[in-house]
N, CA, C and O atoms as a GROMACS GRO file, in nm:
protein
  360
    1MET      N    1   8.354  12.182   0.444
    1MET     CA    2   8.302  12.062   0.524
    1MET      C    3   8.232  12.098   0.612
    1MET      O    4   8.125  12.044   0.584
    2VAL      N    5   8.216  12.166   0.721
    2VAL     CA    6   8.258  12.182   0.836
    2VAL      C    7   7.997  12.150   0.750
    2VAL      O    8   7.910  12.066   0.768
    3ALA      N    9   8.012  12.297   0.665
    3ALA     CA   10   7.844  12.326   0.650
    3ALA      C   11   7.796  12.178   0.629
    3ALA      O   12   7.681  12.172   0.674
    4ARG      N   13   7.844  12.030   0.570
    4ARG     CA   14   7.829  11.916   0.543
    4ARG      C   15   7.793  11.832   0.581
    4ARG      O   16   7.727  11.741   0.531
    5ARG      N   17   7.875  11.865   0.782
    5ARG     CA   18   7.868  11.747   0.874
    5ARG      C   19   7.764  11.679   0.896
    5ARG      O   20   7.781  11.559   0.918
    6SER      N   21   7.641  11.729   0.896
    6SER     CA   22   7.525  11.687   0.947
    6SER      C   23   7.506  11.619   0.793
    6SER      O   24   7.509  11.497   0.815
    7ASP      N   25   7.496  11.631   0.712
    7ASP     CA   26   7.475  11.545   0.612
    7ASP      C   27   7.551  11.419   0.589
    7ASP      O   28   7.508  11.310   0.553
    8LEU      N   29   7.696  11.463   0.622
    8LEU     CA   30   7.751  11.311   0.609
    8LEU      C   31   7.716  11.242   0.727
    8LEU      O   32   7.737  11.120   0.731
    9THR      N   33   7.672  11.291   0.809
    9THR     CA   34   7.618  11.206   0.965
    9THR      C   35   7.498  11.159   0.910
    9THR      O   36   7.507  11.036   0.914
   10ALA      N   37   7.378  11.195   0.855
   10ALA     CA   38   7.303  11.093   0.763
   10ALA      C   39   7.330  11.029   0.608
   10ALA      O   40   7.250  10.995   0.521
   11CYS      N   41   7.411  11.027   0.610
   11CYS     CA   42   7.496  10.920   0.472
   11CYS      C   43   7.533  10.802   0.609
   11CYS      O   44   7.458  10.719   0.660
   12TYR      N   45   7.597  10.816   0.624
   12TYR     CA   46   7.636  10.742   0.811
   12TYR      C   47   7.482  10.631   0.826
   12TYR      O   48   7.414  10.536   0.789
   13ALA      N   49   7.508  10.740   0.907
   13ALA     CA   50   7.318  10.667   0.991
   13ALA      C   51   7.224  10.598   0.903
   13ALA      O   52   7.149  10.515   0.954
   14ASP      N   53   7.217  10.622   0.762
   14ASP     CA   54   7.177  10.550   0.635
   14ASP      C   55   7.223  10.383   0.634
   14ASP      O   56   7.151  10.283   0.642
   15GLU      N   57   7.330  10.390   0.625
   15GLU     CA   58   7.429  10.307   0.611
   15GLU      C   59   7.430  10.206   0.714
   15GLU      O   60   7.425  10.084   0.698
   16LEU      N   61   7.438  10.284   0.840
   16LEU     CA   62   7.434  10.188   0.925
   16LEU      C   63   7.273  10.098   0.950
   16LEU      O   64   7.240  10.011   1.030
   17ARG      N   65   7.248  10.123   0.910
   17ARG     CA   66   7.052  10.060   0.918
   17ARG      C   67   7.096   9.926   0.890
   17ARG      O   68   7.122   9.824   0.956
   18ARG      N   69   7.095   9.979   0.716
   18ARG     CA   70   7.150   9.882   0.642
   18ARG      C   71   7.246   9.774   0.644
   18ARG      O   72   7.226   9.671   0.578
   19ASP      N   73   7.380   9.796   0.737
   19ASP     CA   74   7.530   9.721   0.794
   19ASP      C   75   7.491   9.794   0.927
   19ASP      O   76   7.503   9.916   0.934
   20PRO      N   77   7.450   9.731   1.019
   20PRO     CA   78   7.518   9.828   1.181
   20PRO      C   79   7.680   9.804   1.197
   20PRO      O   80   7.747   9.888   1.257
   21ALA      N   81   7.738   9.690   1.142
   21ALA     CA   82   7.884   9.727   1.190
   21ALA      C   83   8.010   9.781   1.126
   21ALA      O   84   8.127   9.766   1.162
   22ILE      N   85   7.949   9.864   1.001
   22ILE     CA   86   7.990   9.923   0.906
   22ILE      C   87   8.063  10.039   0.927
   22ILE      O   88   7.992  10.139   0.932
   23ASP      N   89   8.228  10.065   0.944
   23ASP     CA   90   8.332  10.189   0.951
   23ASP      C   91   8.444  10.158   0.868
   23ASP      O   92   8.463  10.050   0.813
   24GLY      N   93   8.531  10.278   0.859
   24GLY     CA   94   8.598  10.296   0.793
   24GLY      C   95   8.622  10.426   0.718
   24GLY      O   96   8.517  10.488   0.699
   25VAL      N   97   8.722  10.478   0.675
   25VAL     CA   98   8.727  10.555   0.546
   25VAL      C   99   8.715  10.583   0.421
   25VAL      O  100   8.728  10.504   0.327
   26VAL      N  101   8.682  10.736   0.415
   26VAL     CA  102   8.705  10.750   0.301
   26VAL      C  103   8.709  10.860   0.263
   26VAL      O  104   8.637  10.959   0.276
   27VAL      N  105   8.824  10.835   0.198
   27VAL     CA  106   8.910  10.998   0.132
   27VAL      C  107   8.822  11.016  -0.037
   27VAL      O  108   8.790  10.944  -0.132
   28VAL      N  109   8.814  11.150   0.005
   28VAL     CA  110   8.743  11.223  -0.133
   28VAL      C  111   8.861  11.332  -0.183
   28VAL      O  112   8.921  11.417  -0.117
   29ASP      N  113   8.867  11.304  -0.292
   29ASP     CA  114   8.919  11.406  -0.407
   29ASP      C  115   8.838  11.608  -0.425
   29ASP      O  116   8.742  11.625  -0.500
   30LEU      N  117   8.867  11.666  -0.387
   30LEU     CA  118   8.810  11.789  -0.409
   30LEU      C  119   8.881  11.809  -0.540
   30LEU      O  120   9.001  11.798  -0.562
   31GLY      N  121   8.753  11.852  -0.649
   31GLY     CA  122   8.881  11.940  -0.714
   31GLY      C  123   8.772  12.025  -0.839
   31GLY      O  124   8.677  12.101  -0.823
   32ARG      N  125   8.836  11.971  -0.961
   32ARG     CA  126   8.718  12.057  -1.051
   32ARG      C  127   8.588  11.979  -1.018
   32ARG      O  128   8.487  12.045  -0.993
   33GLN      N  129   8.583  11.852  -1.018
   33GLN     CA  130   8.511  11.757  -0.936
   33GLN      C  131   8.483  11.672  -0.831
   33GLN      O  132   8.574  11.656  -0.750
   34VAL      N  133   8.389  11.621  -0.815
   34VAL     CA  134   8.452  11.583  -0.637
   34VAL      C  135   8.424  11.380  -0.695
   34VAL      O  136   8.328  11.306  -0.714
   35GLY      N  137   8.529  11.374  -0.700
   35GLY     CA  138   8.534  11.204  -0.668
   35GLY      C  139   8.589  11.160  -0.526
   35GLY      O  140   8.655  11.224  -0.445
   36VAL      N  141   8.544  11.037  -0.523
   36VAL     CA  142   8.649  10.887  -0.414
   36VAL      C  143   8.794  10.897  -0.434
   36VAL      O  144   8.819  10.927  -0.551
   37ALA      N  145   8.910  10.880  -0.352
   37ALA     CA  146   8.997  10.854  -0.421
   37ALA      C  147   9.009  10.712  -0.360
   37ALA      O  148   9.064  10.624  -0.426
   38ALA      N  149   8.943  10.681  -0.196
   38ALA     CA  150   8.986  10.542  -0.128
   38ALA      C  151   8.878  10.480  -0.070
   38ALA      O  152   8.784  10.490  -0.148
   39ASP      N  153   8.858  10.439  -0.002
   39ASP     CA  154   8.748  10.356   0.073
   39ASP      C  155   8.813  10.202   0.102
   39ASP      O  156   8.876  10.119   0.036
   40SER      N  157   8.763  10.209   0.229
   40SER     CA  158   8.788  10.094   0.367
   40SER      C  159   8.656  10.017   0.402
   40SER      O  160   8.646   9.904   0.450
   41THR      N  161   8.540  10.120   0.362
   41THR     CA  162   8.415  10.097   0.406
   41THR      C  163   8.314   9.997   0.276
   41THR      O  164   8.205   9.953   0.239
   42GLY      N  165   8.409  10.008   0.261
   42GLY     CA  166   8.303   9.862   0.125
   42GLY      C  167   8.202   9.884   0.117
   42GLY      O  168   8.121   9.792   0.105
   43SER      N  169   8.147  10.067   0.123
   43SER     CA  170   7.988  10.063   0.102
   43SER      C  171   8.000  10.130  -0.027
   43SER      O  172   8.062  10.236  -0.025
   44SER      N  173   7.959  10.093  -0.130
   44SER     CA  174   7.910  10.217  -0.227
   44SER      C  175   7.789  10.290  -0.274
   44SER      O  176   7.770  10.368  -0.368
   45THR      N  177   7.708  10.238  -0.174
   45THR     CA  178   7.539  10.317  -0.076
   45THR      C  179   7.598  10.443  -0.038
   45THR      O  180   7.548  10.552  -0.068
   46LEU      N  181   7.747  10.421   0.053
   46LEU     CA  182   7.754  10.537   0.119
   46LEU      C  183   7.913  10.612   0.130
   46LEU      O  184   7.988  10.643   0.223
   47THR      N  185   7.917  10.621  -0.027
   47THR     CA  186   8.048  10.664  -0.111
   47THR      C  187   7.968  10.755  -0.186
   47THR      O  188   7.999  10.874  -0.186
   48ALA      N  189   7.860  10.713  -0.254
   48ALA     CA  190   7.784  10.715  -0.401
   48ALA      C  191   7.692  10.875  -0.292
   48ALA      O  192   7.667  10.976  -0.358
   49CYS      N  193   7.655  10.875  -0.138
   49CYS     CA  194   7.581  10.979  -0.053
   49CYS      C  195   7.713  11.067   0.015
   49CYS      O  196   7.743  11.186   0.015
   50VAL      N  197   7.749  10.992   0.050
   50VAL     CA  198   7.927  11.076   0.077
   50VAL      C  199   7.953  11.215  -0.087
   50VAL      O  200   7.939  11.336  -0.072
   51GLU      N  201   7.983  11.161  -0.195
   51GLU     CA  202   8.016  11.247  -0.350
   51GLU      C  203   7.921  11.316  -0.365
   51GLU      O  204   7.954  11.433  -0.387
   52ARG      N  205   7.740  11.286  -0.363
   52ARG     CA  206   7.672  11.341  -0.364
   52ARG      C  207   7.644  11.453  -0.262
   52ARG      O  208   7.601  11.551  -0.322
   53VAL      N  209   7.656  11.478  -0.104
   53VAL     CA  210   7.653  11.586  -0.028
   53VAL      C  211   7.763  11.686  -0.081
   53VAL      O  212   7.728  11.804  -0.084
   54LEU      N  213   7.925  11.648  -0.136
   54LEU     CA  214   7.981  11.739  -0.116
   54LEU      C  215   7.987  11.730  -0.298
   54LEU      O  216   8.082  11.654  -0.315
   55ALA      N  217   7.957  11.752  -0.375
   55ALA     CA  218   7.924  11.745  -0.511
   55ALA      C  219   7.903  11.894  -0.504
   55ALA      O  220   7.938  11.962  -0.600
   56PRO      N  221   7.828  11.973  -0.360
   56PRO     CA  222   7.846  12.153  -0.417
   56PRO      C  223   7.997  12.215  -0.398
   56PRO      O  224   8.031  12.333  -0.413
   57LEU      N  225   8.081  12.095  -0.360
   57LEU     CA  226   8.203  12.216  -0.319
   57LEU      C  227   8.277  12.183  -0.422
   57LEU      O  228   8.389  12.233  -0.407
   58ALA      N  229   8.268  12.122  -0.523
   58ALA     CA  230   8.360  12.087  -0.697
   58ALA      C  231   8.370  12.247  -0.692
   58ALA      O  232   8.292  12.341  -0.673
   59GLY      N  233   8.523  12.228  -0.721
   59GLY     CA  234   8.542  12.350  -0.794
   59GLY      C  235   8.598  12.497  -0.681
   59GLY      O  236   8.620  12.614  -0.716
   60SER      N  237   8.608  12.436  -0.544
   60SER     CA  238   8.624  12.526  -0.399
   60SER      C  239   8.700  12.536  -0.394
   60SER      O  240   8.755  12.643  -0.364
   61ALA      N  241   8.788  12.372  -0.437
   61ALA     CA  242   8.940  12.420  -0.326
   61ALA      C  243   8.970  12.246  -0.430
   61ALA      O  244   8.894  12.166  -0.482
   62VAL      N  245   9.091  12.255  -0.418
   62VAL     CA  246   9.227  12.133  -0.449
   62VAL      C  247   9.288  12.070  -0.333
   62VAL      O  248   9.397  12.103  -0.286
   63ALA      N  249   9.184  11.945  -0.272
   63ALA     CA  250   9.241  11.894  -0.178
   63ALA      C  251   9.166  11.688  -0.133
   63ALA      O  252   9.075  11.622  -0.183
   64SER      N  253   9.247  11.665  -0.043
   64SER     CA  254   9.191  11.504  -0.029
   64SER      C  255   9.116  11.528   0.132
   64SER      O  256   9.139  11.619   0.213
   65VAL      N  257   9.063  11.463   0.138
   65VAL     CA  258   9.006  11.416   0.205
   65VAL      C  259   8.958  11.312   0.309
   65VAL      O  260   8.848  11.258   0.318
   66PRO      N  261   9.060  11.300   0.379
   66PRO     CA  262   8.994  11.130   0.476
   66PRO      C  263   8.846  11.134   0.571
   66PRO      O  264   8.868  11.170   0.686
   67ILE      N  265   8.780  11.120   0.558
   67ILE     CA  266   8.665  11.092   0.616
   67ILE      C  267   8.632  10.952   0.686
   67ILE      O  268   8.604  10.844   0.635
   68ARG      N  269   8.645  10.996   0.846
   68ARG     CA  270   8.656  10.890   0.898
   68ARG      C  271   8.502  10.848   0.927
   68ARG      O  272   8.446  10.914   1.015
   69PHE      N  273   8.434  10.755   0.869
   69PHE     CA  274   8.293  10.694   0.988
   69PHE      C  275   8.336  10.564   1.068
   69PHE      O  276   8.395  10.459   1.043
   70GLU      N  277   8.269  10.635   1.191
   70GLU     CA  278   8.354  10.488   1.281
   70GLU      C  279   8.253  10.478   1.453
   70GLU      O  280   8.245  10.555   1.549
   71LEU      N  281   8.195  10.346   1.424
   71LEU     CA  282   8.082  10.309   1.537
   71LEU      C  283   8.192  10.303   1.677
   71LEU      O  284   8.293  10.235   1.686
   72VAL      N  285   8.130  10.405   1.784
   72VAL     CA  286   8.115  10.429   1.928
   72VAL      C  287   8.055  10.337   2.045
   72VAL      O  288   7.937  10.369   2.053
   73ALA      N  289   8.073  10.274   2.104
   73ALA     CA  290   7.987  10.227   2.211
   73ALA      C  291   7.933  10.340   2.277
   73ALA      O  292   7.970  10.452   2.312
   74PRO      N  293   7.829  10.268   2.283
   74PRO     CA  294   7.704  10.419   2.383
   74PRO      C  295   7.733  10.428   2.496
   74PRO      O  296   7.733  10.325   2.564
   75GLY      N  297   7.773  10.582   2.569
   75GLY     CA  298   7.844  10.611   2.693
   75GLY      C  299   8.007  10.603   2.686
   75GLY      O  300   8.100  10.618   2.766
   76SER      N  301   7.995  10.578   2.584
   76SER     CA  302   8.179  10.584   2.559
   76SER      C  303   8.226  10.786   2.551
   76SER      O  304   8.141  10.874   2.565
   77ALA      N  305   8.378  10.813   2.525
   77ALA     CA  306   8.389  10.937   2.538
   77ALA      C  307   8.397  10.987   2.373
   77ALA      O  308   8.433  11.101   2.342
   78GLY      N  309   8.352  10.864   2.258
   78GLY     CA  310   8.378  10.916   2.187
   78GLY      C  311   8.253  11.002   2.074
   78GLY      O  312   8.137  11.023   2.107
   79THR      N  313   8.301  11.032   1.969
   79THR     CA  314   8.227  11.131   1.927
   79THR      C  315   8.062  11.074   1.893
   79THR      O  316   7.988  11.167   1.862
   80GLY      N  317   8.008  10.960   1.894
   80GLY     CA  318   7.886  10.898   1.842
   80GLY      C  319   7.942  10.906   1.680
   80GLY      O  320   8.045  10.936   1.619
   81THR      N  321   7.754  10.843   1.644
   81THR     CA  322   7.827  10.796   1.485
   81THR      C  323   7.848  10.912   1.355
   81THR      O  324   7.775  10.916   1.256
   82THR      N  325   7.967  11.005   1.383
   82THR     CA  326   7.932  11.108   1.288
   82THR      C  327   8.143  11.063   1.238
   82THR      O  328   8.243  11.010   1.287
   83PRO      N  329   8.089  11.143   1.090
   83PRO     CA  330   8.216  11.184   1.038
   83PRO      C  331   8.323  11.225   1.094
   83PRO      O  332   8.318  11.346   1.116
   84ALA      N  333   8.442  11.163   1.133
   84ALA     CA  334   8.565  11.276   1.171
   84ALA      C  335   8.583  11.432   1.151
   84ALA      O  336   8.526  11.498   1.064
   85ASP      N  337   8.647  11.464   1.220
   85ASP     CA  338   8.646  11.596   1.196
   85ASP      C  339   8.743  11.646   1.035
   85ASP      O  340   8.851  11.703   1.022
   86ALA      N  341   8.669  11.606   0.960
   86ALA     CA  342   8.711  11.686   0.821
   86ALA      C  343   8.773  11.816   0.843
   86ALA      O  344   8.891  11.841   0.818
   87ALA      N  345   8.678  11.906   0.896
   87ALA     CA  346   8.674  11.982   0.891
   87ALA      C  347   8.803  12.094   0.907
   87ALA      O  348   8.835  12.207   0.868
   88LYS      N  349   8.847  12.000   0.978
   88LYS     CA  350   8.982  12.004   1.126
   88LYS      C  351   9.052  12.041   0.983
   88LYS      O  352   9.066  12.161   0.960
   89SER      N  353   9.106  11.929   0.866
   89SER     CA  354   9.127  11.945   0.791
   89SER      C  355   9.151  12.138   0.657
   89SER      O  356   9.235  12.200   0.592
   90GLU      N  357   9.037  12.141   0.687
   90GLU     CA  358   9.044  12.323   0.618
   90GLU      C  359   9.124  12.439   0.691
   90GLU      O  360   9.125  12.552   0.643
   0.00000   0.00000   0.00000
């Protein structure tokens, strides 16, 4: 997941251009295939991008991974418009 973080961030950045208020959690099931198990963002474009980015991980592990996409106000102590540390769950 760490290696895919910048690609996931790019998925979110692209979707923010379409919908500047989008945020939420996408839960991805990793197994023989990669699929979205749950989505609170409501964006099929974002979930399709997430699946595309994580597809190379199919077969490498079996896990459900929540990825948080959240807005953080400029100048705040947050991490910005990046996915939550899904890599910490590895």
